[in-house]
N, C-alpha and C positions, 0 to 999 in steps of 0.2 A: 218577205225575204229576211227581215230582221236587220239589225244594225250592220253597217258596212264599215270597213276600214276607210276612214276619211283622212284627208291630209290638208293641212293649211297650205295655201297656194303660194307661199313665199318662194319656194324652190322653183315651181313652174314659172313664176313671174320673172325670175332671173335666168331662166333656161337659155334665152337667146344670148345673153351676155356670156354665160358659161360656154355655150357652144362656139361662140366667136373666139373665145380664148383657147378652145380645144383645137381649132383649125381642122385639119384633115386627119386627126389622130386615128390610128387603125384599131385602137383598143382602149380599155379602161386604163387611165394613167396610173391607177393604183395597183394594177395587176402585175404579178410577177412575170418577168421576161420569159417568153417561150410557153406561157400557159394560155389557155382559152378563157377569156373574160366572160363571166356569166353574172347576171343580176337577177335576184329573186325578190318577190315582194315581201316575204317573211323568212325568218330563219328556219322555219319548218321545211319549206321547199328548197332553201339553200342547202340544208343538211342532206336532202335526198341527192342533190346534184353532187355534193362532195363524196357521198358514198359511192357514186357511180364513176365520177371523174378522177377522184384521188388527187395526186400531185399534179395532174395535167391541167387542172382548172384553177382559176382564181375566182372565188365566188363572193359577191357582196350581197347582203340582204338589207333591204330598206328598213324593215322592222327587225331589229337585232337586239335591242336592249330589253332584257327580260322584265325589267321594271316598267317599261313603257306600256301605256294603255294601247292595246292593239287596235282600238277603234278610233283613236284620235292621235295623229302623229304629225309633228311639224317637220316638214321636209328641209333638207340641207342642199346647198348648191352642188356639193360633190356628188350627191345622188343623181342629179341630172347629168353630170359629166360621165358618171359610171354607166348610166343607161345608154347615153349617146355612143359610148365606146364599146358596149357589149357585143358579143357575137351571138349570144343566146340569152333570152329573158324568159323567166318562168313566173307565172302568176297563178293565183288560186282561181280567180274568175267567179262567175255566178253572182256578181254584185258585191262580193266581199271586199275586194281591194280595188275599187274603181279608181282611186288615186293613181295606182300604178299604170293602169291603162292610159290615164291622162299623161303621165310622164313619158311613156313609150311613144304615144302619138305626137307629143310636143317635140320630142327629140328628133323625129324624122329618121330614126335608126332603121337600118335594113336587117337588123338582127332577127334570127329565127325566134319564133315565139311558141312557147308551150303553155297552154291554159288547162289546168287540172280539171276544172269543172266541165270543160268541153270533152275531155277524155272520159269523164265519169259516166256519161250517158244517163244522167239522173232526171233529165227533164229541162225545161226552159227556166231561165232566170226568173225568180219571183215565185216559182212553184216548188222547186225542190230545195232541200236543205243544202246550203252552200258550203258547209264545213266538211268538205270532202277529204281533208287530210286525215280524218278519222275513219275513212272508208278504205280498208286495206286493199281491195281489188283496184281502186283508183290509184292508190300510191304505187302499186305494181306497174300499172300502165304508164305512169309518169316516169318511173325509173327506166322502163324499156324505151320510152321516147327520148329520154335524156341520152341514153347510150347511143341511140340511132343518130341523133343530131351531133353529138360530140364526135362520133365516128366519121361523120361527113367532114368535119373540120380537121380531124387528124386521122386519116385512114390507116396510118401505120400503128395506131393505138386502138383501132376498132375492136380487135379481139379482147383487149384488156377491159375496155368499157363494157362490152357484152358480158364478159365473165363477172365483172363487178356487179352489174345489174342482176345477173342470174343469182349470185350469192345473196344479194340484198333481198331479192324476191323470195328466195328460199327461206330466209329468216322471217319474212312476212307470212309465209305459209305456216311456219311454226307458231306465230302469234294467232293466226286464224284457228289452228288446232286447239290452242289454249282457250279461245273464245267458245269453240264448240264444246269443249269439256265443261266450261262454266254452265252452258245451257243444259248439258246432260246431267250435271250434278245438282242443278237448281231449276228443274222444269217449272215453267209458269211463274217464276219469281217476278214480282212487280217492283219497279223502281220509279223514282221521280228525279227530275233535274231542274236546276235553276234556269238553265237555258238549254236549247237543243244542240249545243256544241257537240256532245258525244253521242248523238242519236244513232249514227251508223254503227258505232261500237256496241251500243246497247242492242241493236237489232241483230248484229252478228253473233252476239252472245245468247240469242234466243230469249232475252228478257222482255218483259212487258212494261212499256212506259205508260204510266197512268197520270202524268202531270196534266193538270187542267190547261188546255191550250191558251186560255186567256191569261194565265199566269206567266208562262214561259215567253209568250209573245210580247207581253208588256215589259218584262225584264230586258228582253233583247232589244226592244224599241226605246229603252231608257225612259219608260213612262211608269206611272204607278199602277200596279195590278189592281183589278177590281177587288173590293173588300171581300166579296163572296169567294173569289178564287184564292185569296190569301187564307181565308178561314178554312177552305177545303184542303189546301196543301198542308197547313198546320195541323189539321185534324189527322191527315194521313200519317204524319210522322209521330205525333203525340200518342196516337192510338196504335202505333206500330203496325200499320197496314201495308207498309212497304219494306222491302229487304234492304234498301240503301237509298241514300240521297247522293246524287252526283252534282257536285257544286263547282261552277266555273270560278276558280280562285282569282282570276284576273278581272272579274267584274263584281265588285262588292257594293251593295246598297243596303240601307237599313232593313229592307224587306228580306233580302237574301241572307243577311247576317242573322236576322231574327229566326229565319227558318232553320239555318244551320245550328243555331243555339238550341232550338226546340228538338232537333234531331239528336244532338249530343245528349241533351237532358233525358230524352226518351230511350236512349240506348240504341238508336238507329245508326248504323255505320255511315260515315260520310266519306265519300271518295272525291278528293279534289282533282279537277282536271284543268288544263290550261289550253290556251289558243296558240301559244308560241313556246319554244323550248325554254324551260326555266334554267336557273343556274345549276351547275353540277351535272348536267346531262352531256354526253359525248356525241349525241346525234339522234336522228329520228328513232332508230331501233331501241336505243337505250331509254329514251323518253317514253315511247309507246309501251314497251315491255313493262316498265315500272307502273304505268297506269292500268294495264291489263292485270298485272299481278295484284295491285291494290284492290281492284274490283273483285278478283277471285277471293282475296283474303277477307274482304268485307262480307261477301255473301256466305263465306264459311262460318261466320260468326252468328248467322241467323238460324 
């Protein structure tokens, strides 16, 4: 299943103290008055909630700092309070953000829960790729589910939430069309990636991933890839047997940096992808559009 978002348990350890201080609060103490408090495990899913909920929601994401390592994060007591006061919590699931599941369970919250991986229908945890925020059909399902749950909390705004979700989903359809054009313009093009983070995007574009499984699995598990796998991927880029290298810019190791350097030296386009929204992006659509456009531009150079 690969690396998971893990969390140092300091925040969970003090959860009981935090909850005691919260008393019977009916919502996140940091939420704007009159809004629906929502907590998401990462800023990716938080941005989807904001797109649907607009000004009617106050959204907190646990992993929000773009410079933070999305696989290792030290919790803060205020996160426990936010989860305890949320009316809706949104997780990735699939083993990716297990710390969040722990926070939710420890809080004893009765909040409605949306788990993207469960909506994806990709298979059981440990079998399918858990990076479902790169699977546009899954993101559409999450947006629809968010609208449904928010509408239950604020029936008078249900039409607005539904319309916002439909607009968001329409933009996702436009991105899907872009990916289809990539496949049409570059039939059979082969790519490799440092980790299978963008796998669903690659599949949607009709591209062929030829990364040695031993390589990407080792990088994802934070272990050293076998020497033979390193030699294989290095040969693929140095001999220009791939159209592009998709590089997880949030996970740098000497091995991945060396592979990136080899690709640049050989003239193989490098497309940097991330696991959370980087600085300068206004939301999920902005972020994903930039990555899809970067992929299209990279392949156009081959």
